C-alpha positions in Angstrom: -22.9 0.3 93.5 -25.9 2.3 95.2 -29.2 0.6 93.8 -31.5 3.3 94.6 -33.7 5.2 92.9 -31.2 7.5 91.7 -29.4 4.9 89.9 -32.2 6.0 87.6 -30.6 9.3 86.8 -27.2 7.7 86.6 -28.3 5.3 84.0 -29.8 8.1 81.9 -26.4 9.9 82.0 -24.5 7.0 81.1 -27.2 6.0 78.3 -26.8 9.6 76.9 -23.1 9.0 76.6 -23.7 5.7 74.7 -26.1 7.7 72.3 -23.4 10.3 71.8 -21.3 7.4 70.9 -23.6 5.9 68.5 -24.4 9.3 66.8 -20.6 10.0 66.4 -20.5 6.1 64.5 -23.4 7.2 62.8 -21.7 10.3 61.2 -18.2 9.7 61.6 -18.1 6.3 60.0 -21.4 6.0 58.2 -22.3 3.1 60.6 -25.9 2.2 60.0 -27.2 2.0 63.9 -29.1 -1.2 62.9 -25.9 -2.9 62.4 -24.7 -1.9 66.2 -25.1 -4.6 68.9 -24.5 -3.6 72.4 -23.2 -5.7 74.9 -22.5 -5.5 78.5 -21.5 -7.4 81.4 -22.8 -6.9 84.9 -23.3 -3.1 85.3 -22.5 -2.8 81.6 -25.3 -5.2 80.9 -27.3 -3.2 83.0 -26.6 0.0 80.8 -27.0 -1.9 77.5 -30.9 -3.1 79.1 -31.6 0.3 79.7 -30.3 1.7 76.7 -32.4 -0.9 74.9 -35.6 1.1 76.6 -34.5 4.5 75.9 -32.5 4.8 73.0 -33.6 7.2 70.1 -31.9 5.1 67.4 -32.9 1.8 66.4 -30.2 -0.6 67.2 -29.4 -4.4 65.5 -29.3 -6.0 69.0 -28.7 -6.0 72.6 -27.0 -8.4 75.2 -27.0 -7.9 78.7 -24.7 -10.5 80.5 -25.2 -11.4 84.3 -27.1 -8.5 84.8 -30.5 -7.0 85.7 -32.3 -3.6 86.6 -33.3 -2.8 90.2 -36.8 -2.7 90.9 -36.8 1.1 91.2 -35.2 1.7 87.8 -37.8 -1.0 86.0 -40.6 1.2 87.9 -39.3 4.6 86.6 -39.2 3.4 83.2 -42.7 2.2 83.2 -43.7 5.7 84.5 -40.9 7.7 82.1 -40.9 5.6 78.7 -43.7 5.8 76.4 -42.3 4.9 72.8 -39.4 2.5 72.7 -37.8 2.6 69.3 -36.0 -0.9 70.0 -39.2 -2.7 70.7 -38.8 -5.1 68.1 -35.0 -5.0 68.6 -33.6 -8.7 69.7 -32.4 -8.6 73.4 -30.3 -11.7 74.8 -30.2 -11.6 78.6 -28.2 -14.0 80.2 -28.0 -14.4 84.3 -26.6 -16.7 86.5 -29.3 -19.0 88.5 -27.3 -18.3 91.6 -26.4 -14.5 91.0 -26.9 -13.0 94.7 -25.4 -9.7 92.8 -28.0 -9.5 90.2 -30.7 -11.0 91.6 -33.5 -9.4 90.1 -32.7 -10.7 86.5 -36.2 -12.7 86.1 -38.2 -9.6 87.0 -36.1 -7.7 84.9 -36.9 -10.2 82.0 -40.6 -10.3 82.7 -41.0 -6.3 82.8 -38.8 -5.6 79.7 -40.3 -8.7 77.6 -43.7 -6.9 77.9 -42.4 -3.9 75.7 -39.5 -5.6 73.9 -41.2 -8.3 71.9 -38.1 -10.5 70.9 -36.6 -10.7 74.2 -34.7 -14.0 75.1 -34.0 -14.9 78.8 -31.4 -17.6 79.8 -30.3 -18.6 82.9 -27.2 -20.9 83.6 -25.8 -22.9 86.6 -23.6 -20.6 88.8 -23.4 -17.1 90.3 -22.1 -13.6 89.2 -18.7 -14.5 88.4 -19.2 -17.9 87.1 -20.4 -17.2 83.7 -17.4 -18.5 81.4 -15.8 -21.0 84.3 -19.0 -22.8 84.5 -20.7 -22.4 81.1 -17.6 -22.4 78.3 -20.3 -22.6 75.6 -22.1 -19.6 76.7 -19.9 -17.8 74.1 -21.2 -20.5 71.1 -24.8 -19.6 72.4 -24.1 -15.9 72.0 -22.5 -16.2 68.8 -25.3 -18.3 67.2 -27.6 -15.8 68.8 -25.9 -12.9 66.9 -25.8 -14.9 63.6 -29.7 -15.9 63.7 -30.8 -12.4 65.2 -28.8 -9.6 63.9 -26.4 -8.4 61.0 -23.1 -9.3 63.1 -21.2 -12.3 62.1 -18.5 -13.7 64.7 -16.0 -16.7 64.1 -13.9 -18.2 66.7 
């Protein structure tokens, strides 16, 4: 993916689509937005984190796995985003310590935790594609986080 500043515009478009889906769930199925947890892996995680900063609805939680936001996007968010509806929404951000594809994870966490107060950043051994291979207990970590921080209850 092109990780230039035009990436911000693409993320805005994708976040608008997510926003429309959330709106549809609210009206069609009468789902409270605070019962919705966005989960994304890689570029989907990027969209989840971006949506946490830009959504018009208060969400129940955000999980970004092996992901980051490019520096240009972080800079643009800093300039463009004023009122973050999800400032107190819990966020779980998990990255591989050796991830060379999404290598801006720690910088992303440092920037977003200034605005989102319940921000958990976890690194695991491995690279971008190693999330479950080297860390089979990661799913349990996510489940425990969901149980502790959200209304979502997951059982395996």
